[in-house]
N, C-alpha and C positions, 0 to 999 in steps of 0.2 A: 684926481678923483676929475671930471667934469668941471668943466662951468656947469654950475646949479644956483640957481636962487633959492635961497631959506624962504620956504613958506608959513612957517611956522614950528614950536616947538610946546612941546608938551610936557607935562609933570610927569606924569605916567607913563609907562610902555602901552598899557593896553587902551589909554586914548589916542596914542603917535599911531599904532598899529591898525587902528579902526578905522581913523583918515586916512591910512595907504589904504586900506582895503577897497574901499568908498571909492578914493581918486581910480585905483586900477581897476577898478569895474566899469570906468567911463572912459578909460584906454590914457587915461594919463598915469605913464610911470613916475614912483617917488621912490626913494633914497632917505630910508631911514640913520640914523647916527646918533648914536646916546654917547654925552659927554662925560664917562665916568671920570669922576676927579676921587674915586675913593683912595685909589695910591698915596695922591696927597693929606688928605684930611679923609677919614673912616667913616665919619658923623656925617659929613656929607653925600653917600651914594649917592652915585645920581642928579648930585643938585643942578648940576647945567642943564639937566634937561635933556628930553628927547627931541634933536631937531628932525625935521621932514625937509625935501627938497625936492624941485621939480626944473623941467627944463625952464628956461627962460621964459620959452614962445606958451608955454604952458601956466603960466603963472596966476596971469588975471584968472582962466577956466577954473583954475583949481582955488584961487580966494572966492570964486561963488559958490562953488560946490561945499567949502568948509563950511561955510556959512550957517547954511542946514545942516550940517555933521552934528552939533549938537545936538539938537531937537532929533534927530534921526536913535544919536546914543540913548537920551533920556525916553525914548517911545521903546528902545530894543532891553532898559534895563527894567523898565515896567511891567514888560510881555514873561521877562525871568523869573 
């Protein structure tokens, strides 16, 4: 793996993909990694969360963008 910085960890794949898509629309490449612990303890399926990584030079801008991602997600869910 390249030297990437951890931006955030999400409990659901939906949240992580939503934020990743938002970042990529803004020109920030993001990599999603799921920490699957189900092999060791099936009841913990993805208990480690979904980790979203970005390039170090994009970290600050990405942090600013995800600060508004929760609001965007709520608006999209209301529209559905």
